[in-house]
C-alpha positions in Angstrom: 0.0 0.0 0.0 1.4 3.4 -1.0 0.8 6.6 0.8 0.1 10.0 -0.7 0.4 12.8 1.8 -0.9 16.3 1.3 -2.1 19.4 3.0 -5.6 20.9 2.9 -7.5 23.7 4.6 -10.7 25.1 5.7 -12.8 27.6 3.8 -9.9 30.2 3.6 -6.7 29.3 1.9 -3.8 31.6 2.9 -1.5 32.7 0.1 2.1 32.5 1.1 4.6 35.2 0.2 6.2 33.5 -2.8 6.9 35.9 -5.7 5.0 34.1 -8.5 2.1 35.2 -10.7 -1.6 34.7 -9.9 -1.7 32.3 -12.9 0.8 30.1 -11.1 -1.3 30.0 -8.0 -4.7 29.2 -9.5 -5.8 25.6 -9.7 -8.6 24.0 -11.7 -10.3 20.7 -10.7 -12.3 18.5 -13.0 -14.5 15.6 -11.9 -14.4 13.4 -15.0 -17.9 12.0 -15.1 -19.1 9.9 -18.0 -22.1 12.2 -18.8 -21.2 15.5 -17.0 -18.0 17.3 -15.9 -17.9 19.3 -12.7 -15.2 22.0 -12.7 -13.8 23.8 -9.6 -11.5 26.7 -9.2 -9.3 28.2 -6.4 -7.2 31.3 -6.9 -5.8 34.1 -4.7 -8.5 36.1 -3.1 -11.3 33.8 -4.1 -12.6 30.8 -2.1 -12.9 27.4 -3.7 -16.0 27.3 -5.9 -17.7 25.6 -8.8 -17.1 27.1 -12.2 -20.2 28.1 -14.2 -19.9 27.3 -17.9 -20.9 29.5 -20.8 -24.5 28.6 -20.3 -24.1 29.5 -16.6 -24.6 25.9 -15.5 -22.8 24.2 -12.7 -22.1 21.0 -14.6 -20.9 20.7 -18.2 -21.9 18.0 -20.7 -19.0 15.7 -21.4 -19.4 15.8 -25.1 -17.8 17.4 -28.2 -19.4 17.9 -31.6 -17.4 18.3 -34.9 -19.3 19.6 -37.9 -18.5 21.8 -40.8 -15.0 22.5 -39.4 -16.4 23.7 -36.1 -16.4 22.3 -32.6 -19.3 22.3 -30.2 -19.1 21.8 -26.5 -21.5 21.2 -23.6 -25.1 22.3 -24.3 -24.2 23.2 -27.9 -22.8 19.7 -28.4 -25.9 18.2 -26.8 -28.1 20.2 -29.1 -26.1 19.2 -32.1 -26.4 15.6 -31.0 -30.1 15.7 -31.4 -29.9 16.9 -35.1 -26.6 15.3 -36.1 -25.8 12.4 -33.7 -23.1 11.2 -36.0 -21.1 14.4 -35.4 -21.4 14.4 -31.6 -19.2 12.3 -29.3 -20.2 11.7 -25.7 -19.8 9.0 -23.0 -16.2 8.6 -24.3 -14.6 7.9 -20.9 -15.5 4.2 -21.5 -13.1 4.3 -24.5 -10.1 6.0 -22.7 -7.1 3.7 -22.1 -8.8 0.7 -23.7 -7.7 -1.7 -26.5 -10.0 -1.9 -29.5 -11.1 -5.4 -28.6 -12.0 -4.5 -25.0 -15.7 -5.4 -24.1 -16.3 -1.7 -23.1 -15.5 -0.7 -26.7 -17.9 -3.3 -28.1 -20.6 -2.1 -25.7 -20.1 1.5 -26.9 -20.5 0.4 -30.5 -23.7 -1.3 -29.7 -25.1 1.8 -27.9 -23.9 4.2 -30.6 -23.8 2.2 -33.9 -23.6 5.4 -36.0 -20.1 6.2 -34.7 -17.3 4.6 -36.8 -14.6 3.3 -34.5 -11.4 1.6 -35.6 -8.1 0.4 -34.0 -4.9 2.4 -34.0 -2.5 0.6 -36.2 0.4 0.9 -33.7 -1.2 0.9 -30.3 -4.5 -1.0 -31.0 -6.3 1.7 -29.1 -9.6 3.4 -30.1 -9.7 5.8 -33.0 -12.9 7.7 -34.0 -13.6 8.5 -37.6 -14.8 12.1 -37.9 -15.3 14.6 -40.8 -11.9 16.0 -39.8 -10.3 12.5 -40.2 -9.4 9.7 -37.9 -8.8 11.1 -34.4 -7.3 9.1 -31.4 -9.6 9.0 -28.4 -7.0 11.0 -26.5 -7.4 13.9 -29.0 -11.2 13.9 -28.6 -10.8 14.0 -24.8 -8.1 16.7 -25.2 -10.7 18.9 -26.9 -13.2 18.5 -24.1 -10.5 19.3 -21.5 -9.4 22.3 -23.5 -12.9 23.6 -23.3 -12.9 23.0 -19.5 -9.8 25.1 -19.3 -11.2 27.9 -21.5 -14.4 28.0 -19.5 -12.3 28.3 -16.3 -10.2 31.0 -17.8 -13.3 33.1 -18.6 -14.8 32.4 -15.1 -11.6 33.2 -13.3 -10.8 36.2 -15.5 -7.2 34.9 -15.9 -5.2 32.1 -17.4 -5.4 28.9 -15.4 -2.9 26.1 -16.4 -2.7 23.9 -13.3 -5.3 21.2 -12.9 -6.2 18.1 -10.8 -8.6 15.4 -12.0 -10.8 12.9 -10.2 -11.5 9.4 -11.6 -13.3 6.3 -10.2 -11.2 4.1 -7.8 -11.0 1.3 -10.3 -9.2 3.3 -13.1 -6.1 1.5 -14.3 -2.8 3.2 -14.9 -3.4 2.9 -18.6 -6.6 4.9 -18.3 -4.8 7.5 -16.1 -1.9 7.7 -18.6 -4.4 8.3 -21.5 -6.1 11.1 -19.5 -2.7 12.7 -18.7 -1.9 12.7 -22.5 -5.2 14.3 -23.2 -4.4 17.0 -20.7 -1.0 17.6 -22.4 -2.8 17.9 -25.7 -5.2 20.4 -24.2 -2.2 22.5 -22.9 -3.0 21.8 -19.2 -0.4 21.3 -16.5 -1.8 18.2 -14.8 -0.7 18.2 -11.2 -2.3 14.8 -10.3 -5.2 12.4 -10.8 -6.9 11.2 -7.6 -9.8 8.9 -7.0 -13.3 10.2 -6.4 -13.5 8.4 -3.1 -10.5 10.3 -1.7 -11.8 13.6 -3.1 -15.3 13.1 -1.6 -13.9 11.9 1.7 -11.6 14.9 1.8 -14.5 17.3 1.1 -16.4 15.8 4.0 -13.5 15.5 6.5 -11.8 18.9 6.0 -14.9 20.7 7.4 -15.2 18.3 10.3 -11.6 18.1 11.6 -12.8 18.7 15.1 -14.8 15.5 15.0 -11.8 13.4 13.9 -10.0 11.9 16.9 -7.8 8.9 17.9 -10.8 6.6 17.5 -11.2 5.2 13.9 -14.4 6.1 12.1 -15.5 4.4 8.8 -17.6 5.9 6.0 -18.9 4.1 2.9 -19.4 6.3 -0.2 -22.0 4.8 -2.6 -21.8 6.4 -6.0 -24.1 5.8 -9.0 -22.9 7.7 -12.1 -24.0 7.6 -15.6 -22.1 4.5 -16.6 -20.9 3.0 -13.4 -21.7 2.2 -9.8 -19.0 2.2 -7.1 -18.7 1.8 -3.3 -15.6 3.0 -1.5 -14.9 2.6 2.2 -12.6 5.2 3.8 -11.4 5.5 7.4 -10.8 8.7 9.4 -8.4 8.9 12.3 -6.3 11.4 14.1 -2.7 10.2 14.1 0.6 11.6 15.6 3.9 11.7 13.8 6.4 9.7 15.8 9.3 12.1 15.0 7.7 15.6 15.1 4.9 14.6 17.6 2.5 16.6 15.5 -1.1 15.3 15.2 -3.2 15.5 12.1 -6.1 13.7 10.5 -5.7 10.8 8.1 -8.1 9.4 5.4 -7.3 5.8 4.4 -9.1 3.9 1.6 -9.8 0.4 3.0 -11.7 -1.1 0.0 -13.8 -0.5 -3.0 -16.2 -2.3 -5.3 -17.6 -1.4 -8.7 -19.8 -2.3 -11.7 -18.5 -0.5 -14.8 -21.6 -1.1 -16.8 -24.3 -0.3 -14.3 -25.5 3.3 -14.0 -28.1 5.9 -14.8 -27.4 5.7 -18.6 -28.5 2.1 -18.6 -31.8 3.1 -17.2 -32.1 5.9 -19.8 -31.4 3.5 -22.6 -34.1 1.1 -21.4 -36.6 3.9 -21.1 -35.7 5.0 -24.6 -36.3 1.5 -26.0 -39.6 1.4 -24.1 -40.7 4.7 -25.8 -39.6 3.4 -29.2 -41.8 0.3 -28.7 -44.7 2.5 -27.8 -44.1 4.6 -30.9 -44.1 1.6 -33.1 -47.4 0.4 -31.7 -49.2 3.7 -32.3 -47.5 5.1 -35.5 -47.2 3.7 -39.0 -43.9 4.5 -40.7 -42.3 3.6 -44.0 -39.0 2.6 -42.3 -37.8 1.4 -38.9 -37.3 4.3 -36.5 -34.6 2.3 -34.7 -32.4 2.7 -37.8 -32.7 6.4 -37.9 -29.9 8.0 -35.7 -31.6 11.4 -35.4 -34.9 9.9 -34.3 -33.1 7.6 -31.8 -31.2 10.6 -30.4 -34.5 12.5 -29.9 -35.9 9.5 -28.1 -32.8 9.3 -25.9 -33.0 13.0 -24.9 -36.7 12.6 -24.0 -36.0 9.4 -22.1 -33.4 11.3 -20.0 -35.8 14.1 -19.2 -38.6 11.6 -18.4 -36.3 9.6 -16.1 -35.5 12.7 -14.0 -39.2 13.8 -13.8 -40.3 10.3 -12.7 -37.8 10.4 -9.9 -40.0 13.1 -8.3 -43.4 12.3 -9.8 -45.5 9.1 -10.1 -46.4 9.7 -13.7 -45.6 11.9 -16.6 -46.0 12.2 -20.4 -43.3 11.8 -23.0 -43.8 14.3 -25.8 -41.7 14.9 -28.9 -42.6 17.0 -31.9 -41.7 15.6 -35.4 -39.8 12.7 -33.9 -39.8 10.7 -37.2 -41.3 11.1 -40.6 -43.1 14.3 -39.7 -45.0 12.6 -36.9 -45.4 13.8 -33.3 -45.2 11.4 -30.4 -47.0 11.5 -27.0 -47.0 8.7 -24.5 -48.0 8.6 -20.8 -45.5 6.8 -18.5 -45.9 5.9 -14.9 -43.1 5.5 -12.4 -44.0 1.9 -11.9 -43.7 1.2 -15.7 -40.2 2.8 -15.5 -39.3 0.7 -12.5 -40.4 -2.5 -14.2 -37.9 -1.9 -17.0 -34.9 -2.6 -14.7 -36.1 -5.1 -12.1 -33.5 -7.6 -13.4 -30.8 -5.2 -12.1 -32.0 -5.2 -8.4 -29.3 -7.6 -7.2 -26.5 -5.7 -9.0 -27.0 -2.4 -7.2 -25.6 -3.7 -3.9 -22.8 -5.9 -5.2 -20.2 -3.1 -5.2 -20.9 -2.7 -1.5 -20.3 -6.4 -0.9 -17.0 -6.2 -2.8 -15.9 -3.1 -0.9 -16.7 -4.7 2.4 -14.9 -7.9 1.4 -11.7 -6.0 0.3 -11.8 -4.0 3.6 -12.4 -7.2 5.7 -15.6 -5.6 7.2 -19.3 -6.0 7.6 -22.0 -3.3 7.5 -21.8 -3.2 11.3 -18.3 -1.7 11.0 -19.6 1.2 8.9 -20.3 4.4 10.9 -21.6 6.5 8.0 -23.2 5.6 4.7 -23.4 8.5 2.2 -24.7 8.8 -1.4 -23.0 10.5 -4.3 -24.0 10.8 -8.0 -27.2 11.6 -9.8 -28.3 8.0 -10.1 -28.9 7.8 -6.3 -31.9 10.0 -6.7 -34.0 7.2 -8.3 -36.6 6.1 -5.7 -36.5 2.4 -6.6 -32.7 2.3 -6.0 -33.1 4.1 -2.7 -35.7 1.4 -1.7 -33.2 -1.4 -2.5 -30.5 0.3 -0.5 -32.8 0.9 2.4 -33.6 -2.9 2.6 -30.0 -3.8 2.2 -28.8 -1.5 5.0 -31.5 -2.9 7.3 -32.2 0.3 9.2 -28.8 1.9 8.9 -29.2 5.6 8.2 -28.4 6.9 4.7 -26.5 10.2 5.1 -27.2 13.2 2.9 -24.6 15.6 4.2 -22.5 16.0 1.1 -23.2 17.6 -2.3 -24.0 14.7 -4.5 -22.8 16.5 -7.6 -19.9 18.7 -6.5 -18.2 17.1 -3.5 -15.5 15.4 -5.6 -14.5 18.4 -7.6 -14.4 20.6 -4.5 -12.5 18.0 -2.5 -9.9 17.7 -5.2 -9.3 21.4 -5.0 -7.8 20.9 -1.5 -5.3 18.5 -2.9 -4.5 20.9 -5.8 -3.9 23.7 -3.2 -1.3 21.5 -1.5 0.4 20.7 -4.8 0.7 24.4 -5.6 3.3 26.1 -3.4 1.3 29.4 -3.2 -1.2 28.0 -0.7 -0.7 27.2 3.0 -3.4 24.9 4.3 -4.2 22.6 7.3 -2.5 19.3 7.2 -4.6 16.3 6.1 -3.1 13.0 4.8 -4.6 10.2 2.7 -3.8 6.6 1.8 -5.2 5.0 -1.3 -5.3 1.3 -2.4 -2.7 1.8 -5.1 -1.7 -1.8 -4.8 -5.0 -3.0 -6.3 -4.8 -0.5 -9.2 -1.2 -1.6 -10.0 -2.4 -5.2 -10.3 -5.2 -4.2 -12.6 -2.8 -2.2 -14.7 -0.5 -5.1 -15.2 -3.4 -7.0 -16.9 -4.1 -4.2 -19.3 -0.8 -2.6 -20.5 -1.3 -0.2 -23.3 1.3 1.7 -25.2 1.2 5.5 -24.8 1.0 8.0 -27.6 4.4 8.9 -29.0 5.8 12.4 -28.9 5.1 12.8 -32.6 1.5 11.7 -32.2 1.0 14.1 -29.3 2.5 17.0 -31.3 0.2 16.1 -34.2 -2.8 16.2 -31.9 -1.8 19.5 -30.4 -1.5 21.0 -34.0 -5.0 19.7 -34.7 -6.4 21.6 -31.6 -4.4 24.7 -32.6 -5.9 24.5 -36.1 -9.4 24.4 -34.6 -8.6 27.3 -32.3 -7.3 29.5 -35.2 -10.4 28.7 -37.3 -12.8 29.3 -34.4 -11.1 32.6 -33.5 -11.2 33.8 -37.1 -14.9 32.7 -37.4 -15.8 34.5 -34.2 -14.1 37.7 -35.5 -15.9 37.3 -38.8 -19.3 36.7 -37.2 -18.8 39.7 -34.9 -17.8 41.9 -37.8 -20.8 40.7 -39.9 -23.2 41.2 -37.0 -21.8 44.7 -36.3 -22.2 45.7 -40.0 -25.8 44.5 -40.1 -26.5 46.3 -36.8 -24.9 49.5 -38.2 -27.1 49.4 -41.3 -30.3 49.0 -39.3 -29.3 51.6 -36.7 -28.3 54.1 -39.5 -31.7 53.7 -41.1 -33.4 54.4 -37.8 -31.3 57.5 -37.4 -32.6 58.9 -40.6 -36.1 58.7 -39.2 -35.1 60.4 -36.0 -35.4 64.2 -35.9 -33.0 64.4 -33.0 -30.3 63.3 -35.5 -31.4 64.8 -38.8 -31.6 68.3 -37.4 -27.8 68.3 -37.3 -27.4 67.3 -41.0 -27.9 69.1 -44.3 -30.1 67.7 -47.1 -27.0 66.8 -49.1 -25.6 64.9 -46.1 -28.8 63.0 -45.5 -29.0 62.1 -49.2 -25.4 60.8 -49.1 -26.1 58.7 -46.0 -29.1 57.1 -47.6 -27.0 56.3 -50.7 -24.2 54.7 -48.7 -26.5 52.6 -46.5 -28.3 51.3 -49.6 -25.0 50.4 -51.2 -23.8 48.5 -48.2 -27.2 46.8 -47.7 -27.2 45.5 -51.3 -23.6 44.3 -50.8 -24.8 42.3 -47.7 -27.7 40.7 -49.6 -25.9 40.0 -52.9 -22.2 39.6 -52.5 -21.5 38.2 -49.0 -20.4 34.6 -49.0 -18.7 32.2 -46.6 -15.5 33.4 -48.1 -16.1 37.0 -47.1 -13.5 38.1 -44.5 -13.9 40.1 -41.3 -11.7 42.8 -42.9 -14.2 43.3 -45.7 -17.1 43.6 -43.2 -15.0 46.1 -41.2 -14.3 48.1 -44.3 -18.0 48.4 -45.1 -18.7 49.4 -41.5 -16.1 52.2 -41.8 -17.9 53.6 -44.8 -21.1 54.0 -42.8 -19.1 55.2 -39.8 -17.3 57.9 -41.8 -20.5 59.1 -43.4 -22.2 59.5 -40.0 -19.1 60.9 -38.3 -19.6 64.6 -39.2 -23.2 64.6 -38.1 -22.5 62.8 -34.8 -19.6 65.2 -34.2 -21.8 68.2 -34.9 -24.5 66.9 -32.6 -22.0 66.4 -29.8 -20.6 69.9 -30.3 -24.1 71.4 -30.3 -25.1 69.5 -27.2 -22.0 70.3 -25.1 -21.6 73.9 -26.3 -23.8 75.6 -23.7 -21.7 74.2 -20.9 -18.4 75.2 -22.6 -19.8 78.8 -23.0 -20.8 78.9 -19.3 -17.3 77.8 -18.3 -15.7 80.4 -20.4 -17.8 83.2 -19.1 -17.2 82.1 -15.5 -13.4 82.0 -16.0 -13.5 85.5 -17.5 -15.5 86.9 -14.6 -13.4 85.2 -11.9 -10.2 86.5 -13.6 -11.5 90.0 -13.7 -12.4 89.9 -10.0 -9.0 88.5 -9.1 -7.1 91.2 -11.1 -9.1 93.9 -9.3 -8.3 92.3 -5.9 -4.6 92.0 -6.4 -3.7 95.2 -8.4 -2.8 97.0 -5.1 -0.8 94.1 -3.6 2.5 95.1 -5.2 4.2 94.7 -1.9 3.3 91.0 -2.0 3.5 90.1 -5.7 5.4 91.8 -8.5 3.8 94.3 -11.0 5.2 92.1 -13.8 3.0 89.1 -12.6 -0.1 91.3 -12.5 0.7 92.7 -15.9 1.2 89.2 -17.4 -2.2 88.1 -16.0 -3.9 91.3 -17.3 -2.5 90.7 -20.8 -3.7 87.1 -20.9 -7.1 88.3 -19.8 -7.3 91.0 -22.4 -6.2 88.6 -25.2 -8.8 86.0 -24.1 -11.7 88.4 -23.8 -10.9 90.0 -27.1 -10.9 86.6 -28.8 -14.1 85.5 -27.1 -15.9 88.8 -27.9 -15.1 88.3 -31.6 -16.3 84.7 -31.6 -19.1 84.3 -29.0 -22.0 85.7 -31.0 -21.2 83.6 -34.1 -20.9 80.5 -31.8 -24.2 81.2 -30.1 -26.0 81.8 -33.4 -24.7 78.8 -35.3 -27.6 76.6 -36.6 -27.6 72.9 -35.5 -26.7 71.6 -39.0 -23.7 73.9 -39.5 -20.2 73.7 -37.9 -19.4 76.5 -35.4 -16.5 78.9 -36.3 -14.7 77.5 -33.2 -14.9 74.0 -31.7 -15.7 73.2 -28.1 -12.2 72.1 -27.5 -10.8 75.5 -28.6 -13.2 77.2 -26.1 -12.1 74.9 -23.3 -8.4 75.3 -24.1 -8.6 79.1 -24.1 -10.6 79.1 -20.8 -8.2 76.6 -19.1 -5.1 78.6 -20.3 -6.4 81.8 -18.7 -7.5 79.9 -15.5 -4.0 78.5 -15.1 -2.5 82.1 -15.2 -4.6 83.4 -12.3 -4.4 80.1 -10.4 -0.6 80.5 -10.5 -0.9 83.9 -8.7 -3.5 82.6 -6.3 -1.2 79.8 -5.2 1.6 82.3 -4.9 -0.5 84.4 -2.5 -1.6 81.4 -0.5 2.1 80.5 0.0 2.8 84.0 1.3 -0.3 83.9 3.6 0.9 80.5 5.0 4.3 82.0 5.7 2.8 85.0 7.6 0.7 82.6 9.7 3.8 80.5 10.4 5.9 83.6 11.4 3.0 84.9 13.6 2.9 81.5 15.4 6.6 81.6 16.0 6.6 85.1 17.5 3.6 84.3 19.7 5.5 81.2 21.0 8.6 83.3 21.7 6.5 85.9 23.6 4.8 83.2 25.7 8.2 81.8 26.6 9.5 85.2 27.7 6.4 85.8 29.8 6.9 82.5 31.5 10.5 83.3 32.4 9.5 86.7 33.7 6.8 85.1 35.9 9.5 82.8 37.4 11.6 85.9 38.3 8.6 87.6 39.9 8.0 84.5 42.1 11.4 85.0 44.0 10.6 85.3 47.7 11.0 88.6 49.5 13.7 87.1 51.8 15.7 86.0 48.8 15.5 89.4 47.3 16.6 91.1 50.6 19.4 88.7 51.2 20.7 88.9 47.7 23.6 91.3 47.3 23.4 93.4 44.1 26.7 94.4 42.5 27.3 97.6 40.6 27.7 95.6 37.4 24.2 94.0 37.8 22.7 97.4 38.4 24.2 98.6 35.1 23.0 95.4 33.3 19.5 95.9 34.6 19.4 99.4 33.3 20.6 98.4 29.9 18.1 95.4 29.8 15.2 97.7 30.6 16.2 100.1 27.8 16.6 97.2 25.4 13.2 95.7 26.4 11.5 99.0 25.7 13.2 99.1 22.2 12.2 95.4 21.4 8.7 96.0 22.5 8.3 98.8 20.1 9.8 96.7 17.2 7.4 93.7 18.1 4.5 96.0 17.9 5.6 97.2 14.5 6.0 93.7 13.2 2.7 92.6 14.6 1.0 95.6 12.9 2.6 94.7 9.6 1.6 91.0 9.9 -2.0 91.9 10.8 -2.2 94.3 7.9 -1.0 91.6 5.4 -3.2 88.9 6.9 -6.2 91.2 6.6 -5.5 91.9 3.0 -5.0 88.2 2.1 -8.2 87.2 4.1 -10.1 89.9 2.2 -8.8 88.5 -1.1 
């Protein structure tokens, strides 16, 4: 048994002071389900959370569509699957890391007969024939993982390269290696692949560390996914490191069991076949609906919807418009009818639990908690079977049955990224069993050349998709410009600023561009051509839009100019007698600037005010603003100069007042000398002479202080008045 040790944390992950970029810190997790992918993200300043995809959904369809040189992902791929099932590839996890003659591959071909699969000539692995050519299954998965990364980048608003994936406990090394290659093709830095059981157990345990102690506690995680059913037994215990004497919690995987072909998708397929039989009984057709991929895909989609509804309701009606040969289909289905379709599976639902208990050497009595995971555990019939099997043992519902694995994996990802400091939490997995399974299924990995070829294929798609997105945006912008321009010509608020000739020219240009859109645009038309036509309309409208803006903003510009002129005149009047504070040259410079500006404005203002809306004014708003700001800077310069003088006067006043207070305090100390001290003190002739001189000096200094104070008061008064 090998041990994988790592650190995890509570809700807040603390960023350490390592000088790396946010991109290096951020980690993405992907729970690789057969039908859906759940993506998580953790980055600096943001708690661990589930990523919302482009459709703002918390789970992403594990599917890619390839048609007409374009890729479709998630909901778009699912929608394409209804119309063109041959071009959409889902449930591919059953093909990853498998030889072409593997039973899982044969089962896939039976379920999706319209997909053409073949064997890789060198590795004997699965290759899918697409309109883009034969693509290895790793390349198909690489596209899906690339989309996961793109969705995460958009959601996180930054590039995220580091990732951690979760897979079922029974995945072999060959399957993990194939996933790692797919991640490399997608341009993802794969930190590690961990099992779903460990990730779910971690998600549960990290929030309950205070409940984990020296006493061992066992939990069984029962998971029904789309294509598999698993049971994993994990053990929680607080242990102490013998060397450091530090205690920390440990999760240990004791055993697991699984059924790789039993899951929710099997129920959906059976319900689909039931609906098809109902259709055949009530509708006459010229050909067999079962041989039509599009009709079968429509039935499969409706069966999936019906399955979910019947999990909460006792009956519902299947309803599909134009399902086959222009015929609609309606059929009521009860929950009991649905349950009767899979009664033969009753014994299989609990076998993974038996296998897990056997591997762990336990019985149900040793299990402290029994929890559910996966969408398939919501089917009432399965819950009834589990209830009877557990014989009164409570079924826990304290984890998120969709997102616990992806969120739990984020903790491990945080540990593997040096930028996070988190609480210590160790795990042990049953790697010994996985290694034994891998020995029985050795598969050669893709070569470096094959990986480079796959990467180039993805790059080619990226380039085409980027160019198409730019072209579509340019096309849409041009059409919107044509329609909005036509609306402008019907709007008096716009036409009042244009002359008759200008309106005529605009109509002509719009019509020319519109005819070009209708008659000359093809799939070969480039984004540059669309942008060129958009510029023609933009240039035609530009003078009118500019004139409208000038006319709308002009009153404000005029008010600002008049205000600056008035303020400047008042300022000049206030400072013309302050030549003892500022120079005559400064005042003269300001007066000259004022005279120049008011002369210019006097010659232009009337023409500006009287300019009609559809004519350009003799001066622009920017010219008016520039003249006003230039004049304002001149008197602001003098104003700031006077403020500096005023602050200096205040500072000098404060200093003189402080000196006067100090002198008064010293005089007070001298007056406080006792009478006896004065009588006993012998006064020398020199002291008498010094006292006489000091008294005369004090009289002189007092007179000078009074003069300084009068001068300061005078200047302060003038500046305060200003």
